[in-house]
ZAMARGU-4260 file (C-alpha; in steps of 0.2 Angstrom, whole numbers, plus 5000, padded with zeros to 4 digits):
<rodrens>
0) 5076/4875/5003 | 5087/4888/5012 | 5079/4899/5025 | 5085/4915/5034 | 5088/4913/5052
5) 5072/4923/5056 | 5062/4911/5044 | 5070/4896/5052 | 5064/4903/5069 | 5047/4904/5063
10) 5047/4887/5055 | 5054/4879/5071 | 5040/4887/5082 | 5027/4881/5069 | 5034/4863/5070
15) 5038/4861/5088 | 5025/4872/5097 | 5011/4872/5085 | 5003/4889/5090 | 4985/4891/5086
20) 4988/4909/5079 | 5005/4912/5070 | 5009/4930/5065 | 5023/4938/5055 | 5024/4957/5055
25) 5036/4970/5050 | 5046/4977/5036 | 5042/4975/5017 | 5053/4962/5008 | 5058/4954/5024
30) 5053/4936/5020 | 5037/4935/5030 | 5025/4929/5017 | 5036/4916/5010 | 5039/4907/5027
35) 5020/4907/5031 | 5016/4900/5014 | 5028/4885/5017 | 5020/4883/5035 | 5003/4884/5028
40) 5007/4871/5014 | 5014/4859/5028 | 4999/4861/5038 | 4987/4857/5024 | 4998/4842/5020
45) 4995/4835/5037 | 4977/4832/5032 | 4981/4825/5015 | 4967/4816/5006 | 4954/4820/5020
50) 4944/4832/5009 | 4944/4846/5023 | 4942/4865/5020 | 4955/4878/5022 | 4955/4897/5019
55) 4967/4910/5011 | 4961/4927/5014 | 4968/4943/5005 | 4962/4961/5002 | 4957/4956/4984
60) 4957/4941/4973 | 4971/4949/4963 | 4982/4952/4978 | 4979/4933/4983 | 4985/4928/4966
65) 5000/4940/4966 | 5006/4937/4984 | 5001/4919/4988 | 4995/4908/4973 | 5010/4912/4962
70) 5022/4906/4975 | 5011/4891/4979 | 5012/4886/4961 | 5031/4888/4961 | 5033/4877/4977
75) 5021/4864/4971 | 5026/4864/4953 | 5009/4865/4946 | 4996/4878/4940 | 4983/4882/4953
80) 4966/4887/4945 | 4951/4893/4955 | 4935/4883/4953 | 4918/4891/4952 | 4918/4892/4972
85) 4935/4902/4971 | 4944/4886/4978 | 4960/4877/4973 | 4964/4858/4977 | 4979/4855/4987
90) 4984/4838/4994 | 4967/4832/4992 | 4959/4846/5002 | 4950/4862/4996 | 4957/4879/4999
95) 4945/4893/4997 | 4951/4910/4993 | 4941/4925/5000 | 4944/4943/4997 | 4941/4951/5014
100) 4944/4970/5013 | 4926/4976/5014 | 4914/4978/5029 | 4903/4963/5023 | 4917/4952/5018
105) 4915/4942/5034 | 4898/4935/5028 | 4908/4924/5015 | 4915/4914/5029 | 4899/4911/5038
110) 4893/4893/5041 | 4910/4887/5036 | 4921/4875/5045 | 4940/4876/5042 | 4955/4866/5047
115) 4966/4881/5045 | 4969/4898/5037 | 4982/4910/5030 | 4977/4929/5030 | 4989/4939/5019
120) 4991/4958/5022 | 4980/4956/5038 | 4979/4975/5041 | 4971/4977/5024 | 4957/4965/5029
125) 4941/4970/5038 | 4942/4966/5057 | 4925/4957/5056 | 4932/4946/5042 | 4948/4942/5052
130) 4938/4937/5067 | 4925/4927/5057 | 4939/4917/5049 | 4947/4913/5066 | 4931/4908/5073
135) 4928/4896/5058 | 4945/4887/5061 | 4936/4875/5073 | 4943/4859/5066 | 4954/4850/5079
140) 4972/4856/5077 | 4967/4871/5066 | 4980/4885/5064 | 4978/4903/5058 | 4993/4912/5050
145) 4994/4930/5047 | 5007/4941/5038 | 5006/4960/5038 | 5016/4976/5036 | 5015/4987/5052
150) 5002/5001/5053 | 4996/5012/5066 | 4999/5004/5083 | 4981/5006/5088 | 4976/4994/5074
155) 4966/4979/5079 | 4978/4966/5072 | 4991/4973/5084 | 4980/4975/5099 | 4970/4959/5098
160) 4984/4947/5092 | 5002/4954/5091 | 5001/4962/5109 | 4996/4945/5116 | 5011/4936/5109
165) 5015/4921/5120 | 4997/4918/5126 | 4994/4900/5130 | 4978/4890/5132 | 4972/4881/5147
170) 4979/4865/5139 | 4996/4873/5138 | 4996/4874/5119 | 5003/4891/5113 | 4988/4901/5107
175) 4997/4916/5099 | 5015/4918/5093 | 5020/4934/5084 | 5037/4937/5075 | 5044/4954/5071
180) 5054/4956/5055 | 5066/4970/5049 | 5072/4972/5031 | 5089/4966/5038 | 5081/4949/5042
185) 5081/4945/5023 | 5099/4939/5022 | 5096/4934/5004 | 5094/4952/4997 | 5108/4960/4987
190) 5117/4972/4998 | 5116/4985/4985 | 5097/4983/4984 | 5095/4985/5002 | 5106/5001/5002
195) 5095/5008/4988 | 5079/5004/4997 | 5085/5013/5013 | 5092/5028/5003 | 5075/5030/4994
200) 5063/5027/5008 | 5055/5043/5014 | 5061/5048/5032 | 5049/5047/5047 | 5035/5034/5047
205) 5040/5026/5031 | 5057/5022/5037 | 5051/5016/5054 | 5039/5004/5046 | 5046/4999/5030
210) 5064/4996/5035 | 5063/4993/5054 | 5046/4985/5054 | 5039/4996/5068 | 5021/4999/5073
215) 5023/5018/5075 | 5010/5032/5073 | 5014/5045/5061 | 5019/5062/5068 | 5023/5079/5062
220) 5026/5086/5045 | 5022/5073/5031 | 5036/5077/5019 | 5051/5077/5030 | 5063/5075/5016
225) 5058/5091/5007 | 5072/5104/5008 | 5068/5121/5001 | 5087/5124/4997 | 5087/5110/4985
230) 5069/5107/4979 | 5064/5125/4976 | 5071/5131/4959 | 5069/5146/4949 | 5060/5146/4932
235) 5076/5148/4923 | 5083/5132/4931 | 5069/5121/4924 | 5077/5111/4910 | 5063/5114/4897
240) 5073/5107/4883 | 5074/5090/4892 | 5056/5089/4897 | 5048/5075/4887 | 5030/5075/4895
245) 5019/5086/4904 | 5003/5081/4914 | 4992/5089/4927 | 4983/5086/4944 | 4967/5093/4948
250) 4959/5095/4966 | 4942/5103/4966 | 4938/5116/4979 | 4927/5131/4983 | 4927/5136/5001
255) 4944/5129/5002 | 4956/5132/4987 | 4954/5122/4971 | 4970/5118/4963 | 4978/5113/4946
260) 4996/5109/4945 | 5006/5106/4929 | 5021/5094/4931 | 5035/5091/4918 | 5045/5075/4917
265) 5063/5076/4910 | 5072/5062/4900 | 5080/5056/4916 | 5064/5054/4925 | 5065/5069/4936
270) 5049/5079/4939 | 5046/5098/4940 | 5030/5107/4947 | 5031/5121/4934 | 5014/5129/4936
275) 5002/5131/4951 | 4984/5138/4950 | 4975/5139/4967 | 4960/5149/4971 | 4945/5150/4982
280) 4927/5153/4977 | 4929/5149/4959 | 4916/5140/4949 | 4919/5127/4936 | 4920/5140/4921
285) 4935/5147/4929 | 4944/5130/4930 | 4939/5126/4912 | 4947/5142/4907 | 4963/5139/4917
290) 4964/5121/4909 | 4961/5127/4892 | 4976/5139/4894 | 4987/5125/4900 | 4982/5115/4885
295) 4986/5129/4873 | 5004/5130/4881 | 5008/5112/4883 | 4996/5102/4871 | 4983/5090/4874
300) 4990/5083/4890 | 4982/5072/4904 | 4972/5081/4918 | 4972/5068/4933 | 4956/5074/4942
305) 4949/5072/4959 | 4934/5060/4956 | 4924/5068/4970 | 4916/5080/4958 | 4911/5069/4943
310) 4901/5083/4935 | 4917/5093/4934 | 4926/5079/4926 | 4912/5077/4914 | 4913/5096/4910
315) 4931/5095/4907 | 4929/5081/4894 | 4915/5090/4886 | 4927/5105/4884 | 4939/5094/4874
320) 4951/5091/4889 | 4959/5074/4893 | 4951/5072/4911 | 4955/5056/4919 | 4950/5050/4937
325) 4965/5050/4948 | 4971/5036/4958 | 4968/5044/4975 | 4977/5031/4986 | 4983/5042/5001
330) 4997/5033/5009 | 5004/5025/4994 | 5003/5042/4985 | 5012/5051/4999 | 5025/5038/5000
335) 5029/5041/4981 | 5030/5059/4983 | 5041/5057/4999 | 5052/5045/4989 | 5055/5058/4975
340) 5060/5071/4988 | 5072/5059/4996 | 5080/5055/4979 | 5081/5073/4974 | 5070/5069/4959
345) 5056/5081/4962 | 5058/5100/4961 | 5046/5115/4963 | 5046/5131/4954 | 5048/5145/4968
350) 5033/5154/4961 | 5022/5141/4968 | 5016/5151/4984 | 5002/5140/4989 | 5014/5125/4989
355) 5026/5134/4999 | 5012/5137/5012 | 5006/5120/5012 | 5022/5110/5013 | 5026/5114/5031
360) 5008/5114/5037 | 5003/5097/5030 | 5004/5085/5045 | 4999/5068/5051 | 4984/5065/5062
365) 4992/5053/5075 | 4976/5045/5080 | 4970/5040/5063 | 4986/5039/5054 | 4980/5049/5039
370) 4984/5067/5034 | 4974/5081/5043 | 4963/5088/5029 | 4970/5106/5030 | 4983/5114/5019
375) 4982/5100/5007 | 4975/5107/4991 | 4990/5109/4980 | 4998/5094/4988 | 4983/5083/4984
380) 4983/5089/4966 | 5002/5085/4965 | 4999/5068/4972 | 4985/5064/4960 | 4996/5069/4945
385) 5012/5060/4950 | 5005/5045/4958 | 4992/5042/4944 | 5005/5045/4930 | 5019/5034/4938
390) 5009/5020/4944 | 5007/5011/4927 | 5026/5012/4925 | 5028/5004/4942 | 5016/4990/4937
395) 5027/4987/4921 | 5043/4987/4930 | 5039/4980/4947
</rodrens>
């Protein structure tokens, strides 16, 4: 099985130095997970037939299946079915699969002795779960492996483990070894694919993290690729005859503006914010009237709504509106909007005055890595609409 130079470096360190904690962090699609899956299998194989326990941790059972178990099945050439304890049998040992994203997830590993663990997407796991799994790997020779994409440099995975790269135990054994991957480390990727990924990745934090694998804090304006000279268009520039579908995003508000936006998608997948409604101090009756007006103009289209006000969502439904709880994933949704601006595939009618105010004032909180919750009402509604609508397509084609 051919490995990239970076993967071979990881493998050689695993074989010859046997670190207690082995981490691979960096860019997406760089080959981090695959090399650690191989190393984890090799580690389990060392204890073949001994009936020991091992751990695979992931954000959810679905992500463990998608990111780890599917590749394990290909490598081993057999189907791996979880038993009633969420474990699989590998080389005569039991490998328990724990979802570790929640605050109480660490309790699943209590009272558990393990000979090794693989923690996938480590920054998506709760810190207590990570620490508990490490403490449970107490069998002689146990190894803990982690892979992750970079996040805020203050994250505990970076501070507690990656920043301690090269640390040794009193016995001389390497305690922590961390490897940094960039997209360019995956030499097996098609060059045109790499070029496409680079061209479509939003500027700023997303490029630094996703391409170069850097642990950087976000800073400044969030949508760095928005260009008013390209992305603002007049109403007569909207290709109405080519638009195949309309849908809406809804962000509830009162003291801060509530917002409804109407988005059109043309036959080539380009998106257009064609209507913006943003007002303060308006009750639900006002927003029902706005939505009914939109329905009269565009048909019985979807309204992807902020789920924070379920009573408003219910009211919309009672009024015959197709109100759907939006997928509110913040970073993934922002990345999708940013990607569309980078590709010149999202345009905004120049009548959208609240959007024009918000786009340059919507900025990152460098400490938390999240957007500052100001100047985000129309932009949240736009994110709800586009990310929720496009996500099923991404799942089908990804």
